[in-house]
C-alpha positions in Angstrom: 46.2 24.7 169.5 49.6 25.5 168.0 49.7 25.6 164.2 52.8 23.6 163.1 54.8 24.9 160.2 56.4 21.6 159.5 55.8 20.6 155.8 53.5 23.7 155.2 53.8 25.5 151.9 54.1 29.3 152.3 53.8 31.9 149.5 55.5 35.2 150.3 55.1 38.3 148.1 57.8 41.0 148.6 60.1 38.1 149.7 63.4 39.8 148.8 62.8 42.7 151.2 63.9 42.9 154.8 60.8 41.5 156.5 60.0 39.1 153.7 63.5 37.6 153.6 63.9 37.4 157.4 60.5 35.7 157.6 61.3 33.3 154.8 64.5 32.1 156.6 62.6 31.5 159.9 59.8 29.7 158.2 62.3 27.5 156.4 64.0 26.7 159.7 60.6 25.6 161.0 60.3 23.1 158.2 58.1 25.0 155.7 58.6 25.0 151.9 58.7 28.4 150.4 57.3 30.2 147.3 59.4 33.3 147.0 58.1 36.1 144.8 59.3 39.7 144.2 59.4 42.1 141.3 62.6 40.7 139.8 63.7 37.1 139.2 67.2 38.0 140.2 66.2 39.1 143.7 64.3 36.0 144.6 66.9 33.7 142.9 69.5 35.2 145.2 67.4 34.5 148.3 66.5 31.0 147.1 70.1 30.0 146.9 70.1 29.8 150.7 67.6 26.9 150.7 67.2 23.3 149.4 65.9 23.6 145.8 63.4 20.8 146.7 61.7 23.1 149.2 61.7 26.4 147.3 60.1 27.9 144.3 61.4 31.4 143.2 59.2 33.4 140.8 59.2 37.0 139.6 55.8 38.6 140.3 54.3 42.0 139.8 51.4 42.0 142.2 49.6 44.7 140.1 49.0 41.9 137.5 46.1 39.8 138.7 46.5 37.0 136.1 50.2 36.6 137.0 49.3 36.4 140.7 46.8 33.6 140.0 49.4 31.9 137.8 51.9 31.9 140.8 49.3 30.1 142.9 48.8 27.5 140.2 52.5 27.0 139.9 52.7 26.6 143.6 50.1 23.8 143.6 51.8 22.2 140.6 55.1 21.9 142.4 54.1 21.3 146.0 50.5 20.0 145.7 49.1 22.6 148.1 49.3 26.1 149.5 48.8 26.5 153.3 49.8 30.1 154.0 49.8 33.2 151.8 51.8 36.2 153.2 50.8 39.3 151.3 53.8 41.3 152.1 54.7 43.3 149.0 54.7 47.0 149.5 56.3 50.2 148.3 56.5 53.9 149.4 57.8 57.1 147.8 60.9 56.5 145.6 62.6 59.7 146.7 61.4 62.8 148.4 58.1 62.3 150.3 55.2 64.2 148.8 52.1 65.9 150.1 48.7 65.3 148.5 49.0 68.7 146.7 52.6 68.4 145.6 53.2 64.7 144.9 53.5 63.0 141.5 50.0 61.8 140.7 51.2 58.7 138.9 53.4 57.6 141.7 50.6 58.2 144.3 48.3 55.8 142.3 51.1 53.3 141.7 51.7 53.0 145.5 48.0 52.3 146.1 48.0 49.8 143.2 50.8 47.8 144.8 50.1 48.3 148.5 46.3 47.9 148.3 45.2 46.2 145.1 48.3 44.0 145.1 47.3 42.7 148.5 43.7 42.2 147.3 44.9 40.3 144.3 47.1 38.0 146.4 44.3 37.3 148.9 41.8 36.6 146.1 44.1 34.3 144.2 45.3 32.3 147.2 42.0 32.1 149.2 40.5 28.9 147.7 43.6 26.9 148.5 43.9 28.5 151.9 40.4 27.5 152.8 40.8 24.0 151.3 43.9 23.4 153.5 42.6 25.1 156.7 45.4 27.5 156.2 46.2 31.2 156.9 46.2 34.5 155.1 48.7 37.1 156.5 48.7 40.7 155.4 51.4 43.2 156.1 49.7 46.4 157.2 51.6 48.9 159.4 51.4 51.1 162.4 50.4 53.6 159.7 47.0 52.0 159.9 46.4 54.1 163.0 49.0 57.0 162.5 48.3 60.2 160.6 49.6 59.7 157.1 50.9 63.2 156.5 53.4 63.2 153.7 52.9 59.5 153.2 49.2 59.4 152.3 49.1 56.7 149.7 51.1 54.3 151.8 49.1 55.0 155.0 45.8 54.9 153.2 46.7 51.5 151.7 47.8 50.1 155.0 44.5 51.2 156.7 42.5 49.7 153.8 44.2 46.3 153.9 43.7 46.2 157.6 40.0 46.5 157.1 39.9 44.0 154.2 41.7 41.5 156.5 39.4 42.2 159.4 36.4 41.6 157.2 38.0 38.4 156.0 38.5 37.2 159.5 34.8 37.3 160.1 34.0 35.8 156.7 36.2 32.8 157.4 34.4 32.2 160.7 32.6 29.1 159.4 35.8 27.6 158.1 39.0 26.3 159.7 41.1 28.9 157.9 42.1 32.2 159.4 43.5 35.6 158.6 45.9 37.8 160.4 47.0 41.5 160.2 50.7 42.2 160.7 51.5 45.6 162.0 55.2 46.3 161.9 56.5 49.2 163.9 59.5 51.1 162.7 61.7 48.3 161.2 65.2 48.7 159.9 64.4 48.1 156.2 65.0 50.1 153.0 61.4 51.2 153.1 61.8 52.9 156.5 65.2 54.4 155.8 63.7 57.6 154.4 62.5 58.6 157.9 65.8 57.6 159.5 68.4 59.7 157.7 67.4 58.9 154.1 65.7 62.3 153.8 66.7 65.0 156.2 63.3 66.8 156.3 61.4 63.5 156.7 63.8 62.5 159.5 63.2 65.8 161.3 59.5 65.5 160.9 59.6 62.0 162.5 61.7 63.3 165.4 59.4 66.3 165.9 56.2 64.4 166.5 57.2 61.0 167.9 59.0 60.5 171.3 62.3 58.6 171.1 60.9 55.3 172.5 58.5 55.1 169.6 61.2 55.9 167.0 63.4 53.0 168.1 63.7 50.6 165.2 63.7 46.8 165.5 65.5 44.4 163.1 63.7 42.5 160.4 64.6 39.4 162.3 62.8 40.6 165.4 59.7 41.3 163.3 60.0 37.9 161.6 60.1 36.2 165.0 56.9 38.0 166.0 55.3 36.9 162.7 56.3 33.2 163.3 54.8 33.3 166.8 51.7 34.9 165.4 51.3 32.2 162.7 51.8 29.4 165.2 49.1 30.8 167.5 46.8 32.0 164.6 46.7 35.4 166.2 44.4 37.9 164.4 46.7 40.8 165.1 50.5 40.6 165.1 52.0 43.9 166.4 55.8 44.4 167.0 57.4 45.9 168.9 54.9 45.6 171.7 55.2 49.3 172.6 52.7 50.0 169.8 50.0 47.7 171.3 48.5 50.4 173.7 48.5 52.9 170.9 46.6 50.5 168.7 44.1 49.9 171.4 43.6 53.6 172.1 43.8 54.6 168.5 40.6 56.7 168.6 42.0 59.0 171.3 45.5 58.9 169.8 44.2 59.9 166.3 42.0 62.7 167.7 44.9 64.2 169.6 47.4 64.0 166.7 45.0 65.2 164.1 44.3 68.3 166.3 48.0 68.9 167.2 49.8 68.6 163.9 48.1 71.4 162.0 49.0 73.7 165.0 52.6 72.4 165.4 54.6 75.4 164.0 57.9 73.5 163.7 56.3 70.5 162.0 54.3 72.8 159.6 57.6 74.6 158.7 59.2 71.3 157.9 56.2 70.3 155.9 56.3 73.4 153.8 60.0 72.8 153.1 59.2 69.3 152.0 56.6 70.5 149.6 59.1 73.0 148.1 61.4 70.0 147.3 58.9 68.5 144.9 59.6 68.9 141.2 58.0 72.1 139.9 57.6 73.7 143.2 59.6 76.7 144.5 60.3 77.6 148.1 57.5 79.6 149.8 
């Protein structure tokens, strides 16, 4: 059966970002009311101005704050009387130069995991009672990094793999209810988060080009990703992967992972770029 979005109430974390904002617009066009959250009030206020005030609630939210996340759910129910879909979409990566496990800033590494893993956990936990009560849906933005080697992007990749597993476990745990959970796997999407691998950092861009064929490096727009998400919600798909070229790799991830994990340590050009990347970290000197 198709799940209608008409009159549904949807909470989106990371709503001001590329995928979040594009999905919000398409949800609104389908008749949904929106709870838009992001780290600053100004960012969600700007997006909220595109919509009828009666159908939108804009709130600043730091997903590392569990109490604040629960308060947003309470405010949602107070305004709209219900919550049908929670889209745990907030995520961050390196602020500047990508770091290796040895060379990165420890505090930044832990902050990325706090946002990308525990922020998602807090969102799920806060929203779940309402989602179950309304036979609704949990959506979690994972990534193709759930099945790619996370070299030079370990905290992001580790978080995306972890939240994939949390959501898969949740899918089974919701089996006796009419609620559902879905994992969203964006491929390379033209957002600020992905820019670092597409010209934002020369070495990261070269590393990307060294290990991925051109057809896998082609970016899609946030609007294309949002369209895939909408279709996935309407069909209650447990996995939403876009673009579709990543589907075979996801299905064959065991073989793909074994091959890449063997190849990359022996890839001389990639290893040279990786050493240069390490040397860019504060406190390091070229080797």
